[in-house]
N, C-alpha and C positions, 0 to 999 in steps of 0.2 A: 574876539575869540582866537586863540592861537591855533595854527594849523600845522604845528610841528610837534613830534613826540618830545617830551621833556617838560612841557607846560603842566602845571598843576591844575588839571581840568577834571570835570566829572565828579563821580562818587568819591567818597572819602578813601576807599581802597582801590581807586582806579590806578592803572599802570602809569609809571613814569617812563617806561621803556618797553620794548617788545619782550614777551615771555619766552623763556627757553624750554619750558615744560608746561603742559596743561595742569599738572598737579591736581587732578580730579580722580577720585576712586571710580572704578567702572568705566574708564575711558575706552578700554578695548571693546567692551560691549556696545558702547555708544557708536564707535567707528564701524562696527559690524552692522548695526542697524542703518547707519548712514549709507554705507556702500550697498546694502540690499536695496535701498530706494534709488540708487544711482545718483546720489548727490555728491558734488565736488567738495563741499564743506557744509557745516551746519547752517550757514547763512542762507543757503538755497531753500531751507525749510522755514525760514523766519520772515520772508517778505513775499508779498503778492507779486504777480506777474506785472512787469513794467515799473517796478520800484527798485530802489537801490539801498545799500547799507552804508550807514555812517558808523565808524569804528574808533575815531580819535579820542573822544571823551565818554565813551559808553557804546552801547549797541542800539542804533536807531534805524527805523524804516523811513526813508525819505521818498516823497512823491512830488507831483506837480504843485504849483502855486506855493512853493517853499514850505509845504507841510512836512512836519518832522514828528515822528512818534517813537517814544522810548519803548524798547522791547524788554519787559520785565516778566515777573511771574504771572501777572494778570494777562498780559498779551499772549504769553505762551499757552495759558489755559484757554483763551479765546481761539487761538489757532488750532489747538487740539480738538476743540468742540466743532470748529468749522470744517477742518480737513478730515479728522477721524481716520478710519480705515487703517491703511498701512503706516500712515504717519503717526498714529496715536502713540505707540510705545516710545518712539524717538522723542516726541514733544513732551511726553510725560517725564522722561528721564531728564531732559533739559530743564523742565520746571523744577524738579527736585534739586538739581544742581544749583539753580538760581536761588531757590529758597535757602539752601544751606550756606551759599557764599555768593553775594550779589556781584562780585567781580569775576566769578568763575566762567560765566557765559562768554564775557569778552576775552578772557585768557584763551579759552578753547578756540574761539573764532580767529583771533590773531595768530595763534600757533598754527592753525591749519592754513591760513592765508599766506603766512611767511613760508611755510613748507612748499606750497604750490608755486609761489613766486620764485623761490630759490631753485626749484627743479625745472622751471620753464626757461627755454632758450631766450625769450624776450622778457624775462622777469624784471629787468630794470626799466622797462617801458611802462609809463602810466596806463597806456591803453590795455595792457595785460591785466592790471588790477581792475580797470573798468569792466573788462570782459568777465571778470570773476564776480561782478555785481557790486563793486565798491563805488561809492559816490565819487564822481569826477573831481570834485574839489579836494577830496582826501586821497585820491589815487597817487598823486605825486609824492607827498610826504611818506606815504606807506612804502612805495617801492624804493625810495632812497634809504630809509632806515632798514628795510629788509635786505638790501644789497650789502649794507655794512654790518649786518647782524651775524653772529657766530653761526657757522654752518656745522651741522651734525652729520656724522656718518650713520650707517644703518644700525650699528651696535649701540651708538650713543642715543639715537632716536628711540630704539626699543627701551633703553634704560630710563629715559625721561618719561616715557608713556606708562611704564610699569611701576615707577617709583611710588606713586601715591597708593596703589593697591597694596604693595608690600608693607608700607608704613601703616596703613589702616588695619591690616591683618596682624600687626604686631610682629611681622617677620623682619626683625631688625637686621639680622645677619644678611638676609637677601638684600635689604635696602642698602646696607653698607657696601655690598658688592656692586650694586647698580651705581651708587654714588661714586665709587672709585673710577668709573668710566667717564665721569663728567669733569668739567673744569672746576678747580678748587673754589673759585669765587662765585660760582653759579652763572658765569657768563653774562653778568650784568642784570640777571633776574634776581631782584631782592628777595622775593618770596621763596625762590628755590634756594638762595643762599642761606636763609634762615632754616629751611628744612634740612639742608645738608648739615648744618651745625647741630640741629637737634638729633640727627642720626648719629653723628660722631659722639655726642654726649651720652646718648643711650647705650652705645656700644661700650663706652668706657665704664659706665655704671654696671653693665652686665659682666664685663671682665673683672671688675672689682669684686662683685658678688661671687663669681666663680673662684677667684683667688681666696676669698674669705672662707668659702666652703671647703676648699682644699686644705687650708690651714686647720679648720675645725676638725676635718676628718683625720688629719695627721695627729691632732691632739686627742682623738678618741671621743669627741663630742658629736655623736651622730645626729642628735636632734638639731644642734646649731648648724651642722653641715647641710642637713636636709632643708632647713629654713633658708639658708643662703642659696642653695640650689633652686629652690622654689622662686625666690626673688629674681634670680637670673633668668629663669624660665618665663616669668611674667614680664620682665624687661625685654626679652628676646624669645618669642615663642618658637622660633625656628632654630634655636641654638642647640646643636646636637650634644654638646658637652653637658648643658644643663639638663636636657631630657634624659640622657643616659645616666647622669649622676643621680637624678631623682629615682629612676628605676633601680639602680644599684643600691642606693642607700635604703630605700623602702623595703626591698627584698631582704637586705642584710639585717636591718633593725627591726622591721615589723612593728614599729611604734607609731606614735601619733604623727599626723601629717600637719602641714601648715598651709594656710591659705592667705588670701589678700583681699583687700577691699575692692570695690568696683573700679574699673578703668575702661574707658571707651576709646575706640578708634586708635589713634597713635598717641594718645595722651599718656603721660608718665604714670605708672601705677602707684597706688598709695602704699602705706607701710603694711607689712605682713601681720597677720593675726593668727593665733594658734587655734587649731580645731581640736575638738574632743571627739575622737573616733568612737568612744563608748556610747555617744549619744545616738548613734545610728547602727543598724546591723552591719556586720562585717560582709563586705561584698566579695564575690568570687567572679573572676573572668574565665569563662569556659570557651573552649574552641572546639568546633565540630568540623573535622576535615571531610571534604567531599572530593570526587575525582578531579574537578577543575577549580574549586574554590574552597575557602575556609570561612565558616560562619563564626562570628565572635558575639558573645552575649554576656550581659551582666546578670548575676543572680545574687540576691533578688533584684527584680527590675526597679530602677530608681523611681521615687514618687513623682507625681505630676509636677510639683513645684520645682523639684530638682531637675527633672527632665527638660524643663523649659530652658534652663541654662545650657544643657547639653553636655556631651562628653567629646573629648578629642581622642580618637583611637589611632594608634600608630603600630606599625609592624617593625620589629627589630630583627634584623637578619645578621646572623653570625657569619663573618667572613674570615676564614683562617688566615692569619698573617696580615690582615687589613682592618680598616675601621668598620665598626658595626653600621650596617645600612639602616636608615630610618625611612619608612614609607608611610605616608598618610593614608588612612582607610576612611573613605567618605561614603561609599555605597551602603545604603541601608537595606536591611533584610525585611521582607514583608511580614515575617513572623516576629519582628523585634530584634534589635541588635544591628550588627554590621556584617558586611560581606566583603572579604578580600578576594577580588575576582581573578587575580593572577599571582598566587603565592609562588615563591621560588622553589622549584622541584629539586629534591636532593639536598636541601639545606635545612639547618636548624633555625627556628624562629621563635620569638616570643611576641605577645601582643600586650600592649599597655593601654588602659583607658584612663585619661586624666580628666578630672572634673573641671568645668569651665564656669566662669562668671563674667558676663558681659564680654564673652569671647576670649578671656584670658584664663590661663591655667590657675586653678583656685584650690589646689590641694594635692596630696600625694597620689600617685597612680595606683590603679589596681592592675596587677601583672599576672599574666597567665603562666602556666608551666611551659617548659620547653616543648616545642612540637617539631618533630622531624617531618618535613613536607614530603611524604612518600605515600600518596594515597593508593588505595587498592582499586581494582577494576570495579566497574559498576554494571548493573544489569546482568549479573551472572545467572544464567538459567540453562536448563537442559531438557532434552527430550530423549526417550529411550525407544528401542525397537528390539528386533530379534538379535540378541547378543550384541547390541550396539548402544553406545551413548554418544549423543551429539550435544555439544555445549557451545554457547555464545556468550560474549561479554563485550564491554566497551572499555578500551584502555584510555587512561588520561593522556592528554596531548603531550605532556612533558616526559612520558615514560620512554625509556630506550627500548623496551620490549617486556616480555613476561616470561616467567618460568612456570611451567604447568606440570602437575604431578597428579596421576590418578592412582588411588590406593584401594585395593580390595582386601578381602579377608586373608589372602595369602601374601599380602605385601604390595609394593608398587607394581603397576601394570605397564609393560613396555609396548612399543609398537603403535602408540596412538599418533594420529596425524594432527599436528598443530599448525594452524594457519593464523593470520592476523585476525584476532578477535573470535576465533572458533577452534573447536577440537572435535575430532571424530575418532572414536575407538570402536573397533569391531572384534568379532571372535571372542566376546566376553561370556563368561558363564553366568548363570542365574545367581543373584546375590546382591549385597549392599556394597556400595563404593563411596568414596569421598574424593571430590575434585578440589584441588588446591591450586590457586592462581596467585602468584606473587609478581608485582611490578618491579622492574629494575630501573634505577635512576643513577645519573652521574653526579657525584658530590663535587664541591668546589676544589678539593684536592685531587680530583681525577679518579677517585675510587668509585666502584660500582656498589650501590647499596640496594637493598630490597625492602619492599613494603612488608607489613605484618602478614599479609596474605588473606585472601578471601576463600572460605571453605564452603562447599556446596555438597550436601549428601544426595545421593541418587541411587535408585535400585533398578536392577535389570530383572524384569519379570519373565516368567515362562511364556513363550509364544508358540503357536502351532506350526508344525511343518507344512509349508505350502504345497499345494497341488502343482506339479510341474508339467503335466500333460492331461488333456481332456479329449476323449474320442466319443463319437456317436455313430450309431448304425440304425438305419430304418429297417424294422422287422414287422411285417404283418400289420401295417397301419399304426405302428408305435415306433418310438425311438428308444434305443437301448444305449445308455451311457456307460463309459468305463474311464478310469483315470489311474494315474500313478502319483505317489506322494501323499501327503496328508495322513501319514500313518498314525500319528498321535492326536488327530483332530476329528471333529465332527464336520465332515465334508457335506456342504449344502450346495445344491444346484439352484441358482437364483437368477433372476432377471432384474438388473438395475433400472430404475425408472428414468434416470437422467444420464445414462451412459455409464459403463462399468469403469472402475479405477484400473490403473495399469497393473498388470500381473506383478505380484511381489509387494504391492502397496500394503502398508500396515495400518490396520483400522482398529479403533477402540469403540466401545459401546457408547455412542453419542446420541442422546435423545433428539438433538437437533437434526441429525442425519442418520436415522436408524438403518440397520441392515435390512434388506428385503427378505420377506418370508420365502421359504422353499417353493419351488414351482408347484402350483396348485393343479397340475395335470392329473387326470385319472390314470390308474394303472391299466396297462394293456397286456397283450400276449407276450409271453417269454420274459416277464419282469420289466418290460419297457413302459414308457409313459406316452400318453396320447395327447399331442398338442391340439389346441382348438383349430378347426378348419378355417382357413383364410388368415392364419397368424404367421408373422415373421418375428421370431424371438431370438435375442442375443442371450444365450445361456452361458453363465460364468460359474466357475467353481469357487467356493468360498470355504477356506479351512478355518474353523472356529474352535477356540479353546477358552472357555470362560468368557471374560469381557473383552477378549482380543481376537482378532481375525486377520488373515492374510489373503488378499485377493489372488485368485489363480487365473489360468487362461480361460478363454471362452470360444464359443463357436456359434454359428447361426443355424437355427432349425426353422425350416419353412414348411408349413402345411397348406398347400394351395386350397382355394375354395372348392367345394364339391360341385359336380356338374349334374344337374337334374334333367329328367325327361329323356334319358338315354334309351335308344332303340337300335338294334342291330339286325340286319336282314341280309341273308346270303343272296347274292345276285348272279352266281355262277362264275365259272372260270377261276375258282379259288379266291374270289373277292367278296367282300361284304360292304354294305352301305351302312354308315353310322350317322344317326341323327340325334340331336340333343338341344336343350335350351342353353344358349350361350350365357356363361356366368358373368355377372356385372364386374367391371373393372379388370377383366382378364384380357391380356393382349394376345395370348396364344393358348391353345388347348392341345394336350398331348393324349394320344390314344395308345394304350398298352395292351397287347394281346398276350394272354397267358395260356400255355398249353403244357400239360405234363410237368408242372412245377417250374417251367422255364418262362421268363418274362422277356419280352422284346418290344421296344418302342418302335412302332412301325411308322408313325406319322405324327408330326407336329404341324398344326394348321393355324394360320392367322384368321382373324375374324373376317377380313375382306375376302380371303380365299374361300372360307367356309360358306359365306353367303353366295358367292358367285358359282362355286363348283361343287359344294358339298364335301363330304369326307368319305373316302373309300380306303379300305385297308385289305392287305393280303391276309387270308385266313387259311388254316389247314382244314381238310375234310373231317377230321375228328372233332370232338367237343373242345370248346375253348371259351375263354372269358375275355371280354373287352372292358377295360377300366379307363374311364375318362377323368382327367383332372386338369385344372388350369396349370399352365407351364410355370415353373418357379421364376420369380423375378429377381432373386438375390444370387449373385455369383458365389460359388464355393459354399453354398448352403447345403446342409443335410436335409434332403427333401423327403417328407413323410406324406404319402398319399392320404387323402381324407377318407374316413370310413364311408362305405357305400359307393355308389357310382359305378359298380361293376355289373355288367350284363352277361349272364351265362347263355351261351349258344350251344345246343347239343350237337353231337356228331351228325354229319350229312348222311343219314340212313334213308335209303330210297327203296320203295317197292314198286316194281313196274309189272304191268300185265299186258298181254297181247291175245287177241283172238286169232288162232291159227285155223284157216279153212281146212276142212277134211279133204282127204284124197279123193280124186274123181275116179268113180268106178262105172264103167260103161257110160250111160247117159246121165248118171246121177253122182252127186258128191256124198262122201261119207260125213259123219257128224264132225262139227268144229270142235277145237280144243281150246281150253283156257290155260295159258301159260303164265304163271306168276313167278317173278324172279326177285330175290332179295340182294341189295347192294349195301354192304355195311363195312366201313373201315374199322379195324380193331375188333374188339370182343363184341359178340352179339348180345344185346340186352335181353334180360329174361322176360320183360313185359312188352314184347312186340304185339302190335295190334292185330286184330282179325281182319282178313280181307273178305268182302262179300261182293258178289256180282249180281246186279239188279237189272231187270228187263222191264221196259214199259212199251205197251202196244200203242198204236196210233190209229185214229179213225180215218185219217187222210192218207195221202200218198207218202208224206214224210213224217215219220214218228218223232215224238219229242223226247229228248234225253231225260233220264231221271235226274231230279235236282237234289234229292236226299236219299239216304238208304231206305227210307220207307215210301218213297215215291215210285212204287212199282212192285214187281214180283221178284223175290229173292230166288236166284237160280242156283248159286253155288256159294259155299263158305270154305275159306282156307284159314285154319288156325295159325297164329303167329309162331307157335312152337314147331310147326312143320316146315317153316321156311329156314333155309340154310344158304348162305352165300355160295354161289357157284353151282347150286343144284336146284334148277327151276322145278316147280310143281306144275304138272299138267293134268287137267281134268276135262272130261268131255262135257260140252255144253248141252244141257237137256234140250230136246227138240219138241217138247209138248206145246210150245207157243206157236200161234199162227202168225206168220209174217204179214205185214212188216212190223218190226219192233226194233227198239234201240237198247243197247247194252251200256252199262257204266259200272265201274268198280269204286268201292268206298272202303276206308279203313275205320274200324270200330274198336273202341277200348281206350284205357287210360293213357297209353303211350302214343295214341294216334297223332297228337299235336307235334310230337318230336320226330315223326317219320314223314318223309316227303313221298307223295304218290305220283309216280311217273306214268302219265296216261298216254295212250296211243292217239292217233288222229281220230276224231269223232266219226269220220266216214267209214273207218274200218269196223265200227261198232254198230252199224246198222245192218239188220238182217231183213232181206226182202224175200 
């Protein structure tokens, strides 16, 4: 067996020399999978650990004891089943390559090994090939032939790797461009040399068809010209002259198209066949521009059998003074048709859909009308308020900007503030308006063009005048509100359950967030409202006009909890002791003394101080009221005392009496006198009680004082009407009782509880 390249070894199509190109469609995808796995070359995926590759007369896996196994489609299938996982896609693609061409696997492996050896600093050393997994017996011949093999630069290597894909896709013009970068003779690669010759032949046939089409067009034979153009397009699917000629001829003639029989891969197409367009409905290519894309659709949709062969859709872009641009459209629309994701803004385009058979153009195109790619804004929407319109939109990415116009019944409206994607117009009157937004684009010749424009009707509705000030005053246990503004509105005083909106906020009748009902407080004195005791309420003004409202200012009204069990007792010295039941959750309690319509807070006491010291307040001698309430907890609140809690204390009216001994005459005293004195600040009440003097005799040495007005003998009565401040009443004490006895005065009548009786020392009331 020979161990040098050039021997006629292995399979019938085995190489006689090193390949200059893999010549395998999909080679770029294969290399991407290989690199994802971290493999140096495809041979790393073909052998088990510890084994090496034989490459001279095929691809073999060599191991110990001179075992040698050929790697073909069956072995690749076994490796795929054994390794699976991440190796599966790569091994499946290699299996497909091997089934299509038995020599292709070896071409790919040798191409990659030579590339690695030529790029390695020690590429001429057989040890380098052994390190790459090559059988040691074949390493020497491989490195010698690799060193003498033609070296490719980066551009040439890209050309040899992409050449097979261009040929398989029928892109003969591209294949010819790639072939021009390579050596004319294929660099010793016989298969590559044959492929280059096929490309050159196909290019000549396409050029001949184009020349024939041009001559037929000059002769006025549009049908023959279109037939020749179609043949040129089938020979070179990427030929711009053929494609543009088909579009031009079909638009101009509108007649029958031509097709061709099947052709696969890079094989030469068969002879053309004439189609009868009357056998199927006339197709229309519609375009639907959007802000960032254009949707292309065939109408009616092609039948299922036709759709299996597909359509080729291209965009033709008109460039002033230059060649028409041709762009393939491959993105499919979910709704059917195609999507052009990046149309050229500011330029005129057409779209053409060409029927395909086996990947080749198979008939005349369906051509759309001219479309100026100048899309309008999207998402144009607006909101309105009091004399205000706010609008937003989204501009296409290719737009230079927008021109915005707001038109009312009296014409265009000026003074609107326009920002990127937004507009705000204020000071508008009630009525209907139209908002027009046009996008501006730069055309290829430098001019600025505008889109057709998006129009949006909007109405400014009447809104209520908001309340601009809200005041509240506490009056007689109620709160009286007053405000300014809201002249044309129904002003409601409300309490928002989740916090009030900002003053000036515009609200519409929304069932999801209804406006709160007016305050449910009872009416109080002077037209005020009585808040619930213990409540702290944020009261806000709401101006309502139909289904619209404007939030107004607010304030806090606090009605502290009532204080129960209040008692007031004068303790002398112009002071009174106040006792009560401490209200729950109150930190402090305030005592307010009211006299003659004037109120003064005398004392605020904390719970700890009240428990330790009690509560004492300074009071006047005249009548007064003491009102107790929990101290407010909210700063700057309007405080409304709760109803009740006031204790009325009458004026300090006192009746004093004294027993004045009679004047001594000789050895005896004259009769004693009863002196009754009235002390009353202010006006004397009309219902002063009656004073009675009662005497009680005693059986012993010390008589007992009378306990009640009936516990003894009534000696004297002084009517209340006879008492006058500053004018004591004096009456002689009857002497008919036998000493010893004790005297005591009492007050009788309805007003007795409101008059204090000032009694003398009991010892002065005993008569012996």
